[in-house]
N, CA, C and O atoms as CSV, one atom per row, in Angstrom:
chain,resi,resn,atom,element,x,y,z
A,1,GLU,N,N,56.817,150.748,59.180
A,1,GLU,CA,C,57.340,152.078,58.916
A,1,GLU,C,C,58.791,151.992,58.452
A,1,GLU,O,O,59.530,151.085,58.837
A,2,LYS,N,N,59.176,152.934,57.635
A,2,LYS,CA,C,60.510,152.955,57.049
A,2,LYS,C,C,61.612,153.062,58.110
A,2,LYS,O,O,62.610,152.345,58.042
A,3,HIS,N,N,61.430,153.958,59.090
A,3,HIS,CA,C,62.453,154.151,60.121
A,3,HIS,C,C,62.571,152.933,61.038
A,3,HIS,O,O,63.658,152.626,61.527
A,4,GLN,N,N,61.456,152.243,61.271
A,4,GLN,CA,C,61.502,151.026,62.085
A,4,GLN,C,C,62.272,149.931,61.352
A,4,GLN,O,O,63.074,149.216,61.953
A,5,LYS,N,N,62.024,149.806,60.065
A,5,LYS,CA,C,62.724,148.807,59.255
A,5,LYS,C,C,64.226,149.103,59.256
A,5,LYS,O,O,65.040,148.190,59.397
A,6,ALA,N,N,64.591,150.374,59.100
A,6,ALA,CA,C,65.998,150.763,59.101
A,6,ALA,C,C,66.649,150.445,60.446
A,6,ALA,O,O,67.775,149.950,60.496
A,7,ALA,N,N,65.939,150.730,61.528
A,7,ALA,CA,C,66.468,150.432,62.867
A,7,ALA,C,C,66.668,148.928,63.044
A,7,ALA,O,O,67.699,148.497,63.561
A,8,LEU,N,N,65.696,148.135,62.619
A,8,LEU,CA,C,65.810,146.676,62.733
A,8,LEU,C,C,66.985,146.142,61.915
A,8,LEU,O,O,67.701,145.249,62.367
A,9,GLU,N,N,67.181,146.680,60.728
A,9,GLU,CA,C,68.306,146.247,59.895
A,9,GLU,C,C,69.633,146.540,60.575
A,9,GLU,O,O,70.535,145.702,60.561
A,10,LYS,N,N,69.762,147.725,61.173
A,10,LYS,CA,C,71.007,148.091,61.861
A,10,LYS,C,C,71.240,147.202,63.081
A,10,LYS,O,O,72.362,146.760,63.324
A,11,ILE,N,N,70.191,146.944,63.837
A,11,ILE,CA,C,70.326,146.105,65.027
A,11,ILE,C,C,70.690,144.675,64.630
A,11,ILE,O,O,71.561,144.068,65.253
A,12,GLU,N,N,70.043,144.135,63.612
A,12,GLU,CA,C,70.341,142.774,63.189
A,12,GLU,C,C,71.767,142.675,62.640
A,12,GLU,O,O,72.434,141.661,62.847
A,13,LYS,N,N,72.240,143.707,61.948
A,13,LYS,CA,C,73.627,143.740,61.477
A,13,LYS,C,C,74.572,143.734,62.678
A,13,LYS,O,O,75.586,143.035,62.673
A,14,TYR,N,N,74.240,144.508,63.693
A,14,TYR,CA,C,75.032,144.557,64.923
A,14,TYR,C,C,75.106,143.167,65.561
A,14,TYR,O,O,76.179,142.727,65.975
A,15,PHE,N,N,73.962,142.479,65.639
A,15,PHE,CA,C,73.927,141.161,66.253
A,15,PHE,C,C,74.749,140.130,65.477
A,15,PHE,O,O,75.231,139.157,66.057
A,16,ASN,N,N,74.906,140.336,64.195
A,16,ASN,CA,C,75.730,139.412,63.411
A,16,ASN,C,C,77.208,139.551,63.752
A,16,ASN,O,O,77.999,138.645,63.492
A,17,THR,N,N,77.582,140.704,64.342
A,17,THR,CA,C,78.979,140.965,64.682
A,17,THR,C,C,79.230,140.863,66.184
A,17,THR,O,O,80.244,140.306,66.604
A,18,TYR,N,N,78.325,141.392,66.990
A,18,TYR,CA,C,78.484,141.453,68.442
A,18,TYR,C,C,77.294,140.797,69.124
A,18,TYR,O,O,76.256,140.579,68.500
A,19,GLN,N,N,77.444,140.491,70.376
A,19,GLN,CA,C,76.337,139.923,71.140
A,19,GLN,C,C,76.043,140.740,72.398
A,19,GLN,O,O,75.387,140.246,73.315
A,20,GLY,N,N,76.516,141.969,72.450
A,20,GLY,CA,C,76.347,142.795,73.639
A,20,GLY,C,C,75.052,143.569,73.663
A,20,GLY,O,O,74.160,143.355,72.843
A,21,GLU,N,N,74.966,144.476,74.621
A,21,GLU,CA,C,73.780,145.303,74.789
A,21,GLU,C,C,73.748,146.393,73.719
A,21,GLU,O,O,74.751,146.672,73.062
A,22,PHE,N,N,72.583,146.996,73.563
A,22,PHE,CA,C,72.427,148.109,72.650
A,22,PHE,C,C,71.306,148.990,73.162
A,22,PHE,O,O,70.525,148.582,74.022
A,23,ILE,N,N,71.232,150.191,72.634
A,23,ILE,CA,C,70.155,151.127,72.977
A,23,ILE,C,C,69.377,151.443,71.709
A,23,ILE,O,O,69.960,151.806,70.688
A,24,LEU,N,N,68.073,151.307,71.778
A,24,LEU,CA,C,67.197,151.677,70.671
A,24,LEU,C,C,66.671,153.079,70.950
A,24,LEU,O,O,65.918,153.287,71.903
A,25,SER,N,N,67.062,154.027,70.130
A,25,SER,CA,C,66.674,155.418,70.331
A,25,SER,C,C,65.882,155.908,69.129
A,25,SER,O,O,66.421,156.064,68.033
A,26,LEU,N,N,64.606,156.147,69.352
A,26,LEU,CA,C,63.723,156.706,68.329
A,26,LEU,C,C,62.891,157.800,68.985
A,26,LEU,O,O,62.671,157.752,70.195
A,27,PRO,N,N,62.419,158.787,68.220
A,27,PRO,CA,C,61.600,159.855,68.798
A,27,PRO,C,C,60.275,159.320,69.376
A,27,PRO,O,O,59.836,158.217,69.051
A,28,THR,N,N,59.669,160.119,70.223
A,28,THR,CA,C,58.370,159.787,70.785
A,28,THR,C,C,57.377,159.511,69.667
A,28,THR,O,O,57.265,160.282,68.713
A,29,GLY,N,N,56.655,158.396,69.798
A,29,GLY,CA,C,55.644,158.049,68.812
A,29,GLY,C,C,56.180,157.376,67.557
A,29,GLY,O,O,55.418,157.107,66.628
A,30,ALA,N,N,57.486,157.098,67.514
A,30,ALA,CA,C,58.090,156.518,66.311
A,30,ALA,C,C,58.027,154.999,66.290
A,30,ALA,O,O,58.373,154.381,65.283
A,31,GLY,N,N,57.588,154.388,67.390
A,31,GLY,CA,C,57.413,152.947,67.386
A,31,GLY,C,C,58.508,152.151,68.058
A,31,GLY,O,O,58.824,151.044,67.620
A,32,LYS,N,N,59.096,152.691,69.115
A,32,LYS,CA,C,60.131,151.949,69.841
A,32,LYS,C,C,59.600,150.625,70.371
A,32,LYS,O,O,60.276,149.601,70.273
A,33,THR,N,N,58.407,150.638,70.928
A,33,THR,CA,C,57.834,149.419,71.501
A,33,THR,C,C,57.644,148.364,70.420
A,33,THR,O,O,58.034,147.210,70.602
A,34,ARG,N,N,57.061,148.743,69.319
A,34,ARG,CA,C,56.829,147.788,68.228
A,34,ARG,C,C,58.154,147.275,67.656
A,34,ARG,O,O,58.308,146.078,67.412
A,35,THR,N,N,59.100,148.179,67.446
A,35,THR,CA,C,60.393,147.785,66.898
A,35,THR,C,C,61.096,146.808,67.831
A,35,THR,O,O,61.631,145.794,67.384
A,36,ALA,N,N,61.095,147.107,69.112
A,36,ALA,CA,C,61.738,146.218,70.082
A,36,ALA,C,C,61.000,144.885,70.181
A,36,ALA,O,O,61.631,143.842,70.352
A,37,ALA,N,N,59.686,144.909,70.078
A,37,ALA,CA,C,58.912,143.665,70.123
A,37,ALA,C,C,59.226,142.789,68.913
A,37,ALA,O,O,59.375,141.575,69.049
A,38,ILE,N,N,59.327,143.392,67.743
A,38,ILE,CA,C,59.693,142.635,66.546
A,38,ILE,C,C,61.060,142.000,66.733
A,38,ILE,O,O,61.255,140.827,66.417
A,39,LEU,N,N,62.004,142.775,67.248
A,39,LEU,CA,C,63.349,142.252,67.488
A,39,LEU,C,C,63.317,141.100,68.493
A,39,LEU,O,O,63.965,140.073,68.290
A,40,ALA,N,N,62.568,141.276,69.565
A,40,ALA,CA,C,62.475,140.224,70.584
A,40,ALA,C,C,61.913,138.935,69.997
A,40,ALA,O,O,62.387,137.843,70.309
A,41,ILE,N,N,60.912,139.068,69.154
A,41,ILE,CA,C,60.317,137.883,68.529
A,41,ILE,C,C,61.311,137.220,67.585
A,41,ILE,O,O,61.486,136.002,67.610
A,42,ARG,N,N,61.952,138.021,66.760
A,42,ARG,CA,C,62.894,137.460,65.774
A,42,ARG,C,C,64.121,136.824,66.414
A,42,ARG,O,O,64.524,135.723,66.041
A,43,LYS,N,N,64.715,137.527,67.384
A,43,LYS,CA,C,66.002,137.091,67.920
A,43,LYS,C,C,65.909,136.190,69.142
A,43,LYS,O,O,66.819,135.399,69.387
A,44,TYR,N,N,64.849,136.288,69.903
A,44,TYR,CA,C,64.811,135.563,71.171
A,44,TYR,C,C,63.649,134.578,71.269
A,44,TYR,O,O,63.863,133.390,71.507
A,45,LEU,N,N,62.449,135.054,71.090
A,45,LEU,CA,C,61.296,134.184,71.269
A,45,LEU,C,C,61.239,133.100,70.202
A,45,LEU,O,O,60.764,131.996,70.470
A,46,SER,N,N,61.717,133.397,68.997
A,46,SER,CA,C,61.739,132.374,67.950
A,46,SER,C,C,62.721,131.254,68.299
A,46,SER,O,O,62.608,130.139,67.789
A,47,GLU,N,N,63.683,131.560,69.169
A,47,GLU,CA,C,64.651,130.565,69.638
A,47,GLU,C,C,64.284,130.055,71.032
A,47,GLU,O,O,65.084,129.396,71.697
A,48,GLU,N,N,63.063,130.372,71.459
A,48,GLU,CA,C,62.536,129.973,72.765
A,48,GLU,C,C,63.401,130.462,73.927
A,48,GLU,O,O,63.550,129.765,74.931
A,49,LYS,N,N,63.965,131.655,73.791
A,49,LYS,CA,C,64.721,132.281,74.867
A,49,LYS,C,C,63.779,133.196,75.641
A,49,LYS,O,O,62.723,133.585,75.140
A,50,THR,N,N,64.164,133.528,76.842
A,50,THR,CA,C,63.357,134.389,77.704
A,50,THR,C,C,63.667,135.857,77.427
A,50,THR,O,O,64.820,136.230,77.210
A,51,VAL,N,N,62.631,136.677,77.438
A,51,VAL,CA,C,62.779,138.122,77.284
A,51,VAL,C,C,62.227,138.788,78.536
A,51,VAL,O,O,61.101,138.513,78.949
A,52,LEU,N,N,63.019,139.658,79.133
A,52,LEU,CA,C,62.574,140.453,80.276
A,52,LEU,C,C,62.274,141.856,79.760
A,52,LEU,O,O,63.165,142.547,79.266
A,53,TRP,N,N,61.018,142.270,79.878
A,53,TRP,CA,C,60.580,143.576,79.387
A,53,TRP,C,C,60.377,144.483,80.590
A,53,TRP,O,O,59.540,144.189,81.444
A,54,VAL,N,N,61.116,145.569,80.675
A,54,VAL,CA,C,61.060,146.466,81.821
A,54,VAL,C,C,60.549,147.827,81.370
A,54,VAL,O,O,61.043,148.398,80.398
A,55,THR,N,N,59.552,148.340,82.089
A,55,THR,CA,C,59.042,149.686,81.820
A,55,THR,C,C,58.944,150.437,83.133
A,55,THR,O,O,59.026,149.842,84.208
A,56,PHE,N,N,58.768,151.753,83.041
A,56,PHE,CA,C,58.655,152.524,84.275
A,56,PHE,C,C,57.208,152.793,84.674
A,56,PHE,O,O,56.956,153.435,85.694
A,57,ASN,N,N,56.251,152.303,83.872
A,57,ASN,CA,C,54.855,152.411,84.305
A,57,ASN,C,C,54.002,151.329,83.633
A,57,ASN,O,O,54.398,150.734,82.630
A,58,GLY,N,N,52.851,151.098,84.200
A,58,GLY,CA,C,51.963,150.047,83.720
A,58,GLY,C,C,51.411,150.284,82.335
A,58,GLY,O,O,51.164,149.330,81.598
A,59,ASP,N,N,51.211,151.545,81.962
A,59,ASP,CA,C,50.674,151.844,80.631
A,59,ASP,C,C,51.618,151.363,79.528
A,59,ASP,O,O,51.174,150.814,78.519
A,60,LEU,N,N,52.912,151.570,79.726
A,60,LEU,CA,C,53.878,151.115,78.721
A,60,LEU,C,C,53.951,149.592,78.670
A,60,LEU,O,O,54.182,149.010,77.611
A,61,LEU,N,N,53.754,148.959,79.807
A,61,LEU,CA,C,53.737,147.497,79.828
A,61,LEU,C,C,52.502,146.978,79.081
A,61,LEU,O,O,52.598,146.024,78.309
A,62,LYS,N,N,51.356,147.600,79.308
A,62,LYS,CA,C,50.138,147.217,78.589
A,62,LYS,C,C,50.311,147.417,77.089
A,62,LYS,O,O,49.863,146.590,76.294
A,63,GLN,N,N,50.959,148.513,76.698
A,63,GLN,CA,C,51.222,148.782,75.284
A,63,GLN,C,C,52.094,147.665,74.696
A,63,GLN,O,O,51.828,147.190,73.592
A,64,ALA,N,N,53.117,147.252,75.416
A,64,ALA,CA,C,54.001,146.184,74.936
A,64,ALA,C,C,53.239,144.869,74.801
A,64,ALA,O,O,53.413,144.147,73.820
A,65,ILE,N,N,52.409,144.563,75.766
A,65,ILE,CA,C,51.602,143.321,75.710
A,65,ILE,C,C,50.733,143.329,74.459
A,65,ILE,O,O,50.642,142.322,73.758
A,66,GLU,N,N,50.101,144.453,74.179
A,66,GLU,CA,C,49.243,144.555,72.991
A,66,GLU,C,C,50.056,144.394,71.698
A,66,GLU,O,O,49.595,143.762,70.748
A,67,GLU,N,N,51.249,144.960,71.666
A,67,GLU,CA,C,52.114,144.811,70.486
A,67,GLU,C,C,52.474,143.337,70.265
A,67,GLU,O,O,52.403,142.832,69.145
A,68,PHE,N,N,52.857,142.663,71.340
A,68,PHE,CA,C,53.208,141.251,71.217
A,68,PHE,C,C,52.015,140.419,70.754
A,68,PHE,O,O,52.164,139.515,69.932
A,69,LYS,N,N,50.840,140.726,71.278
A,69,LYS,CA,C,49.639,140.004,70.851
A,69,LYS,C,C,49.380,140.216,69.356
A,69,LYS,O,O,49.068,139.272,68.629
A,70,GLU,N,N,49.514,141.465,68.911
A,70,GLU,CA,C,49.263,141.789,67.509
A,70,GLU,C,C,50.279,141.133,66.574
A,70,GLU,O,O,49.937,140.672,65.485
A,71,LEU,N,N,51.520,141.102,67.018
A,71,LEU,CA,C,52.587,140.529,66.183
A,71,LEU,C,C,52.523,139.015,66.201
A,71,LEU,O,O,53.338,138.355,65.557
């Protein structure tokens, strides 16, 4: 999706300058889980770093697992 690509570009630009925390804010249904999973794969898992994924319920965790499997 166009908005996901734009978000990833902004985050990757940020990472080229800073190494701190950030917040990914997208509307409901806009693909926050997928966007964050893509970022995790590109920036961390590709470098064999550990990613801690925290959700407030099991359904969101299952959704993230499925995204990672698909990607």
